[in-house]
Backbone as XML, in Angstrom:
<?xml version="1.0"?>
<chain id="A" units="angstrom">
  <residue number="1" name="UNK">
    <atom name="N" x="0.421" y="34.020" z="-12.365"/>
    <atom name="CA" x="-0.223" y="34.290" z="-11.091"/>
    <atom name="C" x="-1.509" y="33.482" z="-10.995"/>
  </residue>
  <residue number="2" name="UNK">
    <atom name="N" x="-1.655" y="32.755" z="-9.916"/>
    <atom name="CA" x="-2.811" y="31.877" z="-9.722"/>
    <atom name="C" x="-4.118" y="32.665" z="-9.645"/>
  </residue>
  <residue number="3" name="UNK">
    <atom name="N" x="-4.054" y="33.859" z="-9.099"/>
    <atom name="CA" x="-5.278" y="34.680" z="-8.991"/>
    <atom name="C" x="-5.884" y="34.967" z="-10.362"/>
  </residue>
  <residue number="4" name="UNK">
    <atom name="N" x="-5.027" y="35.112" z="-11.348"/>
    <atom name="CA" x="-5.494" y="35.408" z="-12.709"/>
    <atom name="C" x="-6.371" y="34.275" z="-13.249"/>
  </residue>
  <residue number="5" name="UNK">
    <atom name="N" x="-6.105" y="33.054" z="-12.803"/>
    <atom name="CA" x="-6.842" y="31.880" z="-13.284"/>
    <atom name="C" x="-7.861" y="31.354" z="-12.262"/>
  </residue>
  <residue number="6" name="UNK">
    <atom name="N" x="-8.083" y="32.091" z="-11.188"/>
    <atom name="CA" x="-8.913" y="31.619" z="-10.070"/>
    <atom name="C" x="-10.285" y="31.125" z="-10.531"/>
  </residue>
  <residue number="7" name="UNK">
    <atom name="N" x="-11.000" y="31.948" z="-11.281"/>
    <atom name="CA" x="-12.354" y="31.587" z="-11.694"/>
    <atom name="C" x="-12.361" y="30.335" z="-12.572"/>
  </residue>
  <residue number="8" name="UNK">
    <atom name="N" x="-11.510" y="30.307" z="-13.577"/>
    <atom name="CA" x="-11.477" y="29.167" z="-14.502"/>
    <atom name="C" x="-11.112" y="27.884" z="-13.780"/>
  </residue>
  <residue number="9" name="UNK">
    <atom name="N" x="-10.110" y="27.948" z="-12.930"/>
    <atom name="CA" x="-9.692" y="26.744" z="-12.212"/>
    <atom name="C" x="-10.786" y="26.278" z="-11.258"/>
  </residue>
  <residue number="10" name="UNK">
    <atom name="N" x="-11.334" y="27.206" z="-10.479"/>
    <atom name="CA" x="-12.328" y="26.806" z="-9.473"/>
    <atom name="C" x="-13.611" y="26.259" z="-10.088"/>
  </residue>
  <residue number="11" name="UNK">
    <atom name="N" x="-13.945" y="26.678" z="-11.290"/>
    <atom name="CA" x="-15.167" y="26.172" z="-11.923"/>
    <atom name="C" x="-14.909" y="24.986" z="-12.855"/>
  </residue>
  <residue number="12" name="UNK">
    <atom name="N" x="-13.641" y="24.663" z="-13.114"/>
    <atom name="CA" x="-13.337" y="23.608" z="-14.087"/>
    <atom name="C" x="-12.781" y="22.326" z="-13.482"/>
  </residue>
  <residue number="13" name="UNK">
    <atom name="N" x="-12.251" y="22.394" z="-12.274"/>
    <atom name="CA" x="-11.668" y="21.182" z="-11.681"/>
    <atom name="C" x="-12.765" y="20.226" z="-11.223"/>
  </residue>
  <residue number="14" name="UNK">
    <atom name="N" x="-12.548" y="18.943" z="-11.465"/>
    <atom name="CA" x="-13.486" y="17.935" z="-10.981"/>
    <atom name="C" x="-13.221" y="17.683" z="-9.500"/>
  </residue>
  <residue number="15" name="UNK">
    <atom name="N" x="-14.171" y="17.056" z="-8.834"/>
    <atom name="CA" x="-14.006" y="16.733" z="-7.407"/>
    <atom name="C" x="-12.792" y="15.840" z="-7.199"/>
  </residue>
  <residue number="16" name="UNK">
    <atom name="N" x="-12.593" y="14.896" z="-8.095"/>
    <atom name="CA" x="-11.454" y="13.979" z="-7.971"/>
    <atom name="C" x="-10.133" y="14.730" z="-8.080"/>
  </residue>
  <residue number="17" name="UNK">
    <atom name="N" x="-10.043" y="15.683" z="-8.998"/>
    <atom name="CA" x="-8.809" y="16.458" z="-9.171"/>
    <atom name="C" x="-8.559" y="17.346" z="-7.959"/>
  </residue>
  <residue number="18" name="UNK">
    <atom name="N" x="-9.603" y="17.982" z="-7.442"/>
    <atom name="CA" x="-9.449" y="18.832" z="-6.254"/>
    <atom name="C" x="-8.896" y="18.002" z="-5.096"/>
  </residue>
  <residue number="19" name="UNK">
    <atom name="N" x="-9.490" y="16.854" z="-4.858"/>
    <atom name="CA" x="-9.040" y="16.024" z="-3.738"/>
    <atom name="C" x="-7.632" y="15.487" z="-3.978"/>
  </residue>
  <residue number="20" name="UNK">
    <atom name="N" x="-7.349" y="15.087" z="-5.188"/>
    <atom name="CA" x="-6.015" y="14.565" z="-5.502"/>
    <atom name="C" x="-4.950" y="15.643" z="-5.261"/>
  </residue>
  <residue number="21" name="UNK">
    <atom name="N" x="-5.190" y="16.834" z="-5.761"/>
    <atom name="CA" x="-4.235" y="17.925" z="-5.569"/>
    <atom name="C" x="-4.132" y="18.296" z="-4.089"/>
  </residue>
  <residue number="22" name="UNK">
    <atom name="N" x="-5.257" y="18.293" z="-3.391"/>
    <atom name="CA" x="-5.247" y="18.610" z="-1.961"/>
    <atom name="C" x="-4.340" y="17.649" z="-1.204"/>
  </residue>
  <residue number="23" name="UNK">
    <atom name="N" x="-4.484" y="16.357" z="-1.467"/>
    <atom name="CA" x="-3.646" y="15.377" z="-0.774"/>
    <atom name="C" x="-2.180" y="15.473" z="-1.211"/>
  </residue>
  <residue number="24" name="UNK">
    <atom name="N" x="-1.947" y="15.772" z="-2.469"/>
    <atom name="CA" x="-0.566" y="15.950" z="-2.929"/>
    <atom name="C" x="0.092" y="17.149" z="-2.242"/>
  </residue>
  <residue number="25" name="UNK">
    <atom name="N" x="-0.647" y="18.243" z="-2.115"/>
    <atom name="CA" x="-0.094" y="19.433" z="-1.464"/>
    <atom name="C" x="0.083" y="19.220" z="0.039"/>
  </residue>
  <residue number="26" name="UNK">
    <atom name="N" x="-0.775" y="18.419" z="0.621"/>
    <atom name="CA" x="-0.592" y="18.069" z="2.035"/>
    <atom name="C" x="0.682" y="17.222" z="2.197"/>
  </residue>
  <residue number="27" name="UNK">
    <atom name="N" x="0.874" y="16.263" z="1.298"/>
    <atom name="CA" x="2.072" y="15.413" z="1.338"/>
    <atom name="C" x="3.343" y="16.235" z="1.139"/>
  </residue>
  <residue number="28" name="UNK">
    <atom name="N" x="3.246" y="17.299" z="0.351"/>
    <atom name="CA" x="4.398" y="18.173" z="0.099"/>
    <atom name="C" x="4.558" y="19.225" z="1.200"/>
  </residue>
  <residue number="29" name="UNK">
    <atom name="N" x="3.704" y="19.156" z="2.214"/>
    <atom name="CA" x="3.729" y="20.091" z="3.350"/>
    <atom name="C" x="3.435" y="21.530" z="2.948"/>
  </residue>
  <residue number="30" name="UNK">
    <atom name="N" x="2.652" y="21.666" z="1.893"/>
    <atom name="CA" x="2.179" y="22.990" z="1.497"/>
    <atom name="C" x="0.925" y="23.313" z="2.303"/>
  </residue>
  <residue number="31" name="UNK">
    <atom name="N" x="0.046" y="22.335" z="2.446"/>
    <atom name="CA" x="-1.178" y="22.502" z="3.226"/>
    <atom name="C" x="-1.024" y="21.841" z="4.591"/>
  </residue>
  <residue number="32" name="UNK">
    <atom name="N" x="-1.662" y="22.430" z="5.585"/>
    <atom name="CA" x="-1.682" y="21.843" z="6.925"/>
    <atom name="C" x="-2.802" y="20.806" z="7.010"/>
  </residue>
  <residue number="33" name="UNK">
    <atom name="N" x="-2.805" y="20.045" z="8.093"/>
    <atom name="CA" x="-3.879" y="19.068" z="8.324"/>
    <atom name="C" x="-5.229" y="19.786" z="8.383"/>
  </residue>
  <residue number="34" name="UNK">
    <atom name="N" x="-5.261" y="20.930" z="9.052"/>
    <atom name="CA" x="-6.508" y="21.692" z="9.160"/>
    <atom name="C" x="-7.007" y="22.130" z="7.781"/>
  </residue>
  <residue number="35" name="UNK">
    <atom name="N" x="-6.112" y="22.663" z="6.949"/>
    <atom name="CA" x="-6.503" y="23.101" z="5.610"/>
    <atom name="C" x="-7.005" y="21.928" z="4.780"/>
  </residue>
  <residue number="36" name="UNK">
    <atom name="N" x="-6.346" y="20.779" z="4.895"/>
    <atom name="CA" x="-6.792" y="19.576" z="4.190"/>
    <atom name="C" x="-8.201" y="19.203" z="4.638"/>
  </residue>
  <residue number="37" name="UNK">
    <atom name="N" x="-8.422" y="19.199" z="5.954"/>
    <atom name="CA" x="-9.736" y="18.842" z="6.490"/>
    <atom name="C" x="-10.825" y="19.798" z="6.012"/>
  </residue>
  <residue number="38" name="UNK">
    <atom name="N" x="-10.518" y="21.082" z="5.957"/>
    <atom name="CA" x="-11.498" y="22.075" z="5.511"/>
    <atom name="C" x="-11.881" y="21.820" z="4.052"/>
  </residue>
  <residue number="39" name="UNK">
    <atom name="N" x="-10.891" y="21.607" z="3.198"/>
    <atom name="CA" x="-11.175" y="21.372" z="1.769"/>
    <atom name="C" x="-11.993" y="20.096" z="1.596"/>
  </residue>
  <residue number="40" name="UNK">
    <atom name="N" x="-11.570" y="19.025" z="2.235"/>
    <atom name="CA" x="-12.240" y="17.726" z="2.077"/>
    <atom name="C" x="-13.662" y="17.757" z="2.636"/>
  </residue>
  <residue number="41" name="UNK">
    <atom name="N" x="-13.897" y="18.548" z="3.689"/>
    <atom name="CA" x="-15.217" y="18.578" z="4.324"/>
    <atom name="C" x="-16.264" y="19.358" z="3.526"/>
  </residue>
  <residue number="42" name="UNK">
    <atom name="N" x="-15.834" y="20.200" z="2.622"/>
    <atom name="CA" x="-16.791" y="20.971" z="1.813"/>
    <atom name="C" x="-17.600" y="20.014" z="0.940"/>
  </residue>
  <residue number="43" name="UNK">
    <atom name="N" x="-18.897" y="20.268" z="0.846"/>
    <atom name="CA" x="-19.751" y="19.382" z="0.060"/>
    <atom name="C" x="-19.982" y="19.889" z="-1.356"/>
  </residue>
  <residue number="44" name="UNK">
    <atom name="N" x="-20.001" y="21.188" z="-1.535"/>
    <atom name="CA" x="-20.210" y="21.748" z="-2.872"/>
    <atom name="C" x="-18.882" y="21.839" z="-3.605"/>
  </residue>
  <residue number="45" name="UNK">
    <atom name="N" x="-18.877" y="21.454" z="-4.855"/>
    <atom name="CA" x="-17.658" y="21.405" z="-5.647"/>
    <atom name="C" x="-16.971" y="22.769" z="-5.741"/>
  </residue>
  <residue number="46" name="UNK">
    <atom name="N" x="-17.722" y="23.812" z="-6.016"/>
    <atom name="CA" x="-17.144" y="25.148" z="-6.139"/>
    <atom name="C" x="-16.525" y="25.597" z="-4.819"/>
  </residue>
  <residue number="47" name="UNK">
    <atom name="N" x="-17.176" y="25.270" z="-3.735"/>
    <atom name="CA" x="-16.664" y="25.627" z="-2.412"/>
    <atom name="C" x="-15.365" y="24.889" z="-2.115"/>
  </residue>
  <residue number="48" name="UNK">
    <atom name="N" x="-15.302" y="23.621" z="-2.498"/>
    <atom name="CA" x="-14.104" y="22.794" z="-2.316"/>
    <atom name="C" x="-12.919" y="23.392" z="-3.084"/>
  </residue>
  <residue number="49" name="UNK">
    <atom name="N" x="-13.144" y="23.683" z="-4.352"/>
    <atom name="CA" x="-12.084" y="24.234" z="-5.197"/>
    <atom name="C" x="-11.669" y="25.624" z="-4.725"/>
  </residue>
  <residue number="50" name="UNK">
    <atom name="N" x="-12.626" y="26.448" z="-4.356"/>
    <atom name="CA" x="-12.321" y="27.803" z="-3.886"/>
    <atom name="C" x="-11.518" y="27.768" z="-2.587"/>
  </residue>
  <residue number="51" name="UNK">
    <atom name="N" x="-11.874" y="26.889" z="-1.703"/>
    <atom name="CA" x="-11.143" y="26.755" z="-0.435"/>
    <atom name="C" x="-9.700" y="26.328" z="-0.687"/>
  </residue>
  <residue number="52" name="UNK">
    <atom name="N" x="-9.504" y="25.381" z="-1.596"/>
    <atom name="CA" x="-8.155" y="24.930" z="-1.935"/>
    <atom name="C" x="-7.340" y="26.080" z="-2.537"/>
  </residue>
  <residue number="53" name="UNK">
    <atom name="N" x="-7.908" y="26.766" z="-3.511"/>
    <atom name="CA" x="-7.195" y="27.865" z="-4.157"/>
    <atom name="C" x="-6.871" y="28.984" z="-3.169"/>
  </residue>
  <residue number="54" name="UNK">
    <atom name="N" x="-7.801" y="29.317" z="-2.309"/>
    <atom name="CA" x="-7.565" y="30.374" z="-1.322"/>
    <atom name="C" x="-6.430" y="29.997" z="-0.379"/>
  </residue>
  <residue number="55" name="UNK">
    <atom name="N" x="-6.414" y="28.746" z="0.057"/>
    <atom name="CA" x="-5.352" y="28.289" z="0.959"/>
    <atom name="C" x="-3.990" y="28.359" z="0.271"/>
  </residue>
  <residue number="56" name="UNK">
    <atom name="N" x="-3.939" y="27.954" z="-0.980"/>
    <atom name="CA" x="-2.673" y="27.976" z="-1.726"/>
    <atom name="C" x="-2.204" y="29.413" z="-1.949"/>
  </residue>
  <residue number="57" name="UNK">
    <atom name="N" x="-3.099" y="30.298" z="-2.321"/>
    <atom name="CA" x="-2.741" y="31.698" z="-2.563"/>
    <atom name="C" x="-2.197" y="32.343" z="-1.280"/>
  </residue>
  <residue number="58" name="UNK">
    <atom name="N" x="-2.804" y="32.013" z="-0.141"/>
    <atom name="CA" x="-2.316" y="32.553" z="1.139"/>
    <atom name="C" x="-0.881" y="32.122" z="1.433"/>
  </residue>
  <residue number="59" name="UNK">
    <atom name="N" x="-0.457" y="30.986" z="0.881"/>
    <atom name="CA" x="0.883" y="30.456" z="1.135"/>
    <atom name="C" x="1.968" y="31.160" z="0.318"/>
  </residue>
  <residue number="60" name="UNK">
    <atom name="N" x="1.587" y="31.862" z="-0.721"/>
    <atom name="CA" x="2.571" y="32.617" z="-1.486"/>
    <atom name="C" x="2.885" y="32.044" z="-2.856"/>
  </residue>
  <residue number="61" name="UNK">
    <atom name="N" x="3.809" y="32.705" z="-3.532"/>
    <atom name="CA" x="4.137" y="32.413" z="-4.929"/>
    <atom name="C" x="4.684" y="31.000" z="-5.134"/>
  </residue>
  <residue number="62" name="UNK">
    <atom name="N" x="5.557" y="30.549" z="-4.234"/>
    <atom name="CA" x="6.135" y="29.219" z="-4.387"/>
    <atom name="C" x="5.044" y="28.145" z="-4.307"/>
  </residue>
  <residue number="63" name="UNK">
    <atom name="N" x="4.131" y="28.297" z="-3.354"/>
    <atom name="CA" x="3.022" y="27.353" z="-3.217"/>
    <atom name="C" x="2.126" y="27.375" z="-4.454"/>
  </residue>
  <residue number="64" name="UNK">
    <atom name="N" x="1.918" y="28.558" z="-5.014"/>
    <atom name="CA" x="1.111" y="28.683" z="-6.237"/>
    <atom name="C" x="1.778" y="27.937" z="-7.393"/>
  </residue>
  <residue number="65" name="UNK">
    <atom name="N" x="3.089" y="28.069" z="-7.506"/>
    <atom name="CA" x="3.822" y="27.354" z="-8.553"/>
    <atom name="C" x="3.728" y="25.854" z="-8.390"/>
  </residue>
  <residue number="66" name="UNK">
    <atom name="N" x="3.805" y="25.392" z="-7.153"/>
    <atom name="CA" x="3.700" y="23.958" z="-6.889"/>
    <atom name="C" x="2.286" y="23.471" z="-7.202"/>
  </residue>
  <residue number="67" name="UNK">
    <atom name="N" x="1.279" y="24.284" z="-6.853"/>
    <atom name="CA" x="-0.102" y="23.941" z="-7.203"/>
    <atom name="C" x="-0.247" y="23.784" z="-8.717"/>
  </residue>
  <residue number="68" name="UNK">
    <atom name="N" x="0.303" y="24.732" z="-9.469"/>
    <atom name="CA" x="0.173" y="24.674" z="-10.928"/>
    <atom name="C" x="0.884" y="23.447" z="-11.504"/>
  </residue>
  <residue number="69" name="UNK">
    <atom name="N" x="2.019" y="23.059" z="-10.910"/>
    <atom name="CA" x="2.700" y="21.829" z="-11.343"/>
    <atom name="C" x="1.810" y="20.616" z="-11.066"/>
  </residue>
  <residue number="70" name="UNK">
    <atom name="N" x="1.191" y="20.593" z="-9.882"/>
    <atom name="CA" x="0.289" y="19.488" z="-9.530"/>
    <atom name="C" x="-0.903" y="19.460" z="-10.477"/>
  </residue>
  <residue number="71" name="UNK">
    <atom name="N" x="-1.407" y="20.637" z="-10.837"/>
    <atom name="CA" x="-2.529" y="20.705" z="-11.784"/>
    <atom name="C" x="-2.119" y="20.144" z="-13.141"/>
  </residue>
  <residue number="72" name="UNK">
    <atom name="N" x="-0.902" y="20.473" z="-13.585"/>
    <atom name="CA" x="-0.424" y="19.933" z="-14.867"/>
    <atom name="C" x="-0.344" y="18.421" z="-14.828"/>
  </residue>
  <residue number="73" name="UNK">
    <atom name="N" x="-0.002" y="17.873" z="-13.684"/>
    <atom name="CA" x="0.095" y="16.425" z="-13.531"/>
    <atom name="C" x="-1.288" y="15.774" z="-13.475"/>
  </residue>
  <residue number="74" name="UNK">
    <atom name="N" x="-2.189" y="16.376" z="-12.698"/>
    <atom name="CA" x="-3.498" y="15.764" z="-12.443"/>
    <atom name="C" x="-4.561" y="16.072" z="-13.493"/>
  </residue>
  <residue number="75" name="UNK">
    <atom name="N" x="-4.454" y="17.207" z="-14.144"/>
    <atom name="CA" x="-5.433" y="17.588" z="-15.165"/>
    <atom name="C" x="-4.722" y="18.326" z="-16.308"/>
  </residue>
  <residue number="76" name="UNK">
    <atom name="N" x="-4.017" y="17.564" z="-17.159"/>
    <atom name="CA" x="-3.260" y="18.190" z="-18.249"/>
    <atom name="C" x="-4.132" y="19.018" z="-19.194"/>
  </residue>
  <residue number="77" name="UNK">
    <atom name="N" x="-5.374" y="18.588" z="-19.392"/>
    <atom name="CA" x="-6.267" y="19.310" z="-20.304"/>
    <atom name="C" x="-6.563" y="20.713" z="-19.772"/>
  </residue>
  <residue number="78" name="UNK">
    <atom name="N" x="-6.924" y="20.823" z="-18.503"/>
    <atom name="CA" x="-7.201" y="22.129" z="-17.905"/>
    <atom name="C" x="-5.934" y="22.981" z="-17.890"/>
  </residue>
  <residue number="79" name="UNK">
    <atom name="N" x="-4.827" y="22.364" z="-17.574"/>
    <atom name="CA" x="-3.543" y="23.065" z="-17.564"/>
    <atom name="C" x="-3.247" y="23.657" z="-18.942"/>
  </residue>
  <residue number="80" name="UNK">
    <atom name="N" x="-3.522" y="22.890" z="-19.976"/>
    <atom name="CA" x="-3.315" y="23.352" z="-21.355"/>
    <atom name="C" x="-4.261" y="24.500" z="-21.684"/>
  </residue>
  <residue number="81" name="UNK">
    <atom name="N" x="-5.510" y="24.393" z="-21.237"/>
    <atom name="CA" x="-6.501" y="25.461" z="-21.449"/>
    <atom name="C" x="-6.020" y="26.784" z="-20.857"/>
  </residue>
  <residue number="82" name="UNK">
    <atom name="N" x="-5.330" y="26.701" z="-19.725"/>
    <atom name="CA" x="-4.841" y="27.895" z="-19.040"/>
    <atom name="C" x="-3.563" y="28.432" z="-19.672"/>
  </residue>
  <residue number="83" name="UNK">
    <atom name="N" x="-3.013" y="27.677" z="-20.611"/>
    <atom name="CA" x="-1.799" y="28.107" z="-21.285"/>
    <atom name="C" x="-0.530" y="27.807" z="-20.517"/>
  </residue>
  <residue number="84" name="UNK">
    <atom name="N" x="-0.586" y="26.827" z="-19.629"/>
    <atom name="CA" x="0.599" y="26.446" z="-18.862"/>
    <atom name="C" x="1.423" y="25.487" z="-19.709"/>
  </residue>
  <residue number="85" name="UNK">
    <atom name="N" x="2.588" y="25.913" z="-20.091"/>
    <atom name="CA" x="3.461" y="25.097" z="-20.941"/>
    <atom name="C" x="4.404" y="24.271" z="-20.080"/>
  </residue>
  <residue number="86" name="UNK">
    <atom name="N" x="4.793" y="23.083" z="-20.564"/>
    <atom name="CA" x="5.683" y="22.213" z="-19.804"/>
    <atom name="C" x="6.983" y="22.866" z="-19.366"/>
  </residue>
  <residue number="87" name="UNK">
    <atom name="N" x="7.498" y="23.829" z="-20.081"/>
    <atom name="CA" x="8.783" y="24.424" z="-19.746"/>
    <atom name="C" x="8.714" y="25.639" z="-18.837"/>
  </residue>
  <residue number="88" name="UNK">
    <atom name="N" x="7.536" y="25.991" z="-18.329"/>
    <atom name="CA" x="7.436" y="27.166" z="-17.461"/>
    <atom name="C" x="8.359" y="27.042" z="-16.267"/>
  </residue>
  <residue number="89" name="UNK">
    <atom name="N" x="8.844" y="28.163" z="-15.758"/>
    <atom name="CA" x="9.758" y="28.163" z="-14.619"/>
    <atom name="C" x="9.005" y="28.048" z="-13.305"/>
  </residue>
  <residue number="90" name="UNK">
    <atom name="N" x="8.295" y="26.962" z="-13.143"/>
    <atom name="CA" x="7.596" y="26.705" z="-11.899"/>
    <atom name="C" x="8.428" y="25.757" z="-11.061"/>
  </residue>
  <residue number="91" name="UNK">
    <atom name="N" x="8.242" y="25.845" z="-9.765"/>
    <atom name="CA" x="8.957" y="24.944" z="-8.872"/>
    <atom name="C" x="8.516" y="23.522" z="-9.170"/>
  </residue>
  <residue number="92" name="UNK">
    <atom name="N" x="9.447" y="22.612" z="-9.242"/>
    <atom name="CA" x="9.126" y="21.231" z="-9.551"/>
    <atom name="C" x="8.347" y="20.586" z="-8.412"/>
  </residue>
  <residue number="93" name="UNK">
    <atom name="N" x="7.181" y="20.080" z="-8.729"/>
    <atom name="CA" x="6.339" y="19.438" z="-7.726"/>
    <atom name="C" x="7.030" y="18.212" z="-7.144"/>
  </residue>
  <residue number="94" name="UNK">
    <atom name="N" x="7.603" y="17.395" z="-8.002"/>
    <atom name="CA" x="8.249" y="16.166" z="-7.542"/>
    <atom name="C" x="9.413" y="16.475" z="-6.605"/>
  </residue>
  <residue number="95" name="UNK">
    <atom name="N" x="10.217" y="17.481" z="-6.936"/>
    <atom name="CA" x="11.338" y="17.864" z="-6.080"/>
    <atom name="C" x="10.848" y="18.363" z="-4.732"/>
  </residue>
  <residue number="96" name="UNK">
    <atom name="N" x="9.761" y="19.121" z="-4.734"/>
    <atom name="CA" x="9.232" y="19.644" z="-3.478"/>
    <atom name="C" x="8.730" y="18.517" z="-2.597"/>
  </residue>
  <residue number="97" name="UNK">
    <atom name="N" x="8.049" y="17.547" z="-3.191"/>
    <atom name="CA" x="7.567" y="16.419" z="-2.393"/>
    <atom name="C" x="8.753" y="15.700" z="-1.760"/>
  </residue>
  <residue number="98" name="UNK">
    <atom name="N" x="9.800" y="15.485" z="-2.537"/>
    <atom name="CA" x="10.979" y="14.792" z="-2.013"/>
    <atom name="C" x="11.653" y="15.585" z="-0.901"/>
  </residue>
  <residue number="99" name="UNK">
    <atom name="N" x="11.767" y="16.899" z="-1.054"/>
    <atom name="CA" x="12.471" y="17.724" z="-0.078"/>
    <atom name="C" x="11.667" y="17.956" z="1.190"/>
  </residue>
  <residue number="100" name="UNK">
    <atom name="N" x="10.371" y="18.113" z="1.076"/>
    <atom name="CA" x="9.557" y="18.505" z="2.217"/>
    <atom name="C" x="8.988" y="17.341" z="3.005"/>
  </residue>
  <residue number="101" name="UNK">
    <atom name="N" x="8.754" y="16.228" z="2.380"/>
    <atom name="CA" x="8.130" y="15.110" z="3.078"/>
    <atom name="C" x="9.129" y="14.484" z="4.040"/>
  </residue>
  <residue number="102" name="UNK">
    <atom name="N" x="8.661" y="14.186" z="5.225"/>
    <atom name="CA" x="9.531" y="13.587" z="6.232"/>
    <atom name="C" x="9.177" y="12.110" z="6.399"/>
  </residue>
  <residue number="103" name="UNK">
    <atom name="N" x="9.347" y="11.363" z="5.341"/>
    <atom name="CA" x="9.066" y="9.948" z="5.391"/>
    <atom name="C" x="10.331" y="9.204" z="5.757"/>
  </residue>
  <residue number="104" name="UNK">
    <atom name="N" x="10.220" y="8.105" z="6.527"/>
    <atom name="CA" x="11.420" y="7.349" z="6.889"/>
    <atom name="C" x="12.234" y="6.928" z="5.678"/>
  </residue>
  <residue number="105" name="UNK">
    <atom name="N" x="11.593" y="6.384" z="4.681"/>
    <atom name="CA" x="12.279" y="6.057" z="3.436"/>
    <atom name="C" x="11.288" y="6.220" z="2.304"/>
  </residue>
  <residue number="106" name="UNK">
    <atom name="N" x="11.785" y="6.499" z="1.147"/>
    <atom name="CA" x="10.935" y="6.641" z="-0.030"/>
    <atom name="C" x="11.665" y="5.992" z="-1.184"/>
  </residue>
  <residue number="107" name="UNK">
    <atom name="N" x="10.933" y="5.198" z="-1.938"/>
    <atom name="CA" x="11.560" y="4.552" z="-3.080"/>
    <atom name="C" x="11.900" y="5.593" z="-4.129"/>
  </residue>
  <residue number="108" name="UNK">
    <atom name="N" x="12.670" y="5.204" z="-5.101"/>
    <atom name="CA" x="13.047" y="6.110" z="-6.185"/>
    <atom name="C" x="11.793" y="6.633" z="-6.867"/>
  </residue>
  <residue number="109" name="UNK">
    <atom name="N" x="11.827" y="7.875" z="-7.350"/>
    <atom name="CA" x="10.648" y="8.443" z="-7.999"/>
    <atom name="C" x="10.228" y="7.614" z="-9.207"/>
  </residue>
  <residue number="110" name="UNK">
    <atom name="N" x="8.919" y="7.508" z="-9.364"/>
    <atom name="CA" x="8.374" y="6.778" z="-10.507"/>
    <atom name="C" x="8.149" y="7.750" z="-11.646"/>
  </residue>
  <residue number="111" name="UNK">
    <atom name="N" x="7.759" y="7.230" z="-12.779"/>
    <atom name="CA" x="7.475" y="8.097" z="-13.914"/>
    <atom name="C" x="6.181" y="8.870" z="-13.689"/>
  </residue>
  <residue number="112" name="UNK">
    <atom name="N" x="5.332" y="8.414" z="-12.773"/>
    <atom name="CA" x="4.083" y="9.094" z="-12.465"/>
    <atom name="C" x="4.197" y="9.713" z="-11.079"/>
  </residue>
  <residue number="113" name="UNK">
    <atom name="N" x="4.357" y="11.052" z="-10.980"/>
    <atom name="CA" x="4.564" y="11.677" z="-9.682"/>
    <atom name="C" x="3.365" y="11.564" z="-8.755"/>
  </residue>
  <residue number="114" name="UNK">
    <atom name="N" x="2.192" y="11.170" z="-9.253"/>
    <atom name="CA" x="1.035" y="10.994" z="-8.384"/>
    <atom name="C" x="1.148" y="9.714" z="-7.590"/>
  </residue>
  <residue number="115" name="UNK">
    <atom name="N" x="2.010" y="8.804" z="-8.026"/>
    <atom name="CA" x="2.177" y="7.528" z="-7.359"/>
    <atom name="C" x="3.434" y="7.553" z="-6.522"/>
  </residue>
  <residue number="116" name="UNK">
    <atom name="N" x="3.272" y="7.694" z="-5.240"/>
    <atom name="CA" x="4.416" y="7.700" z="-4.331"/>
    <atom name="C" x="4.435" y="6.380" z="-3.578"/>
  </residue>
  <residue number="117" name="UNK">
    <atom name="N" x="5.511" y="5.657" z="-3.666"/>
    <atom name="CA" x="5.641" y="4.398" z="-2.961"/>
    <atom name="C" x="6.435" y="4.648" z="-1.690"/>
  </residue>
  <residue number="118" name="UNK">
    <atom name="N" x="5.819" y="4.418" z="-0.571"/>
    <atom name="CA" x="6.471" y="4.655" z="0.701"/>
    <atom name="C" x="6.732" y="3.326" z="1.378"/>
  </residue>
  <residue number="119" name="UNK">
    <atom name="N" x="7.866" y="3.223" z="2.054"/>
    <atom name="CA" x="8.135" y="2.026" z="2.831"/>
    <atom name="C" x="8.660" y="2.462" z="4.183"/>
  </residue>
  <residue number="120" name="UNK">
    <atom name="N" x="8.258" y="1.769" z="5.214"/>
    <atom name="CA" x="8.656" y="2.120" z="6.573"/>
    <atom name="C" x="9.500" y="1.030" z="7.171"/>
  </residue>
</chain>
């Protein structure tokens, strides 16, 4: 449950990780444009992370699982600190991006899920 890790995550994520995860979740259609704008507009790091976590928690368990997968990708050290193991039954972030994104075409997935190559 993401709420269980709320404090640790919100105080441990760097600004770069918060923004990276925010854009990844927007690309996966977990976050709306408005939610993305709210997170990005926050100036204080704790406020940015808290806003992101609150938005994800409001979306439900599946969104929380996708967030945790994105966290494992973007900040493996923090993910390890939280005890998130690679084999956990979380929804696959890469699969969600592929299923939810409405891009005209997308190249084959790369070994790095943070790198999405789009072609129009």
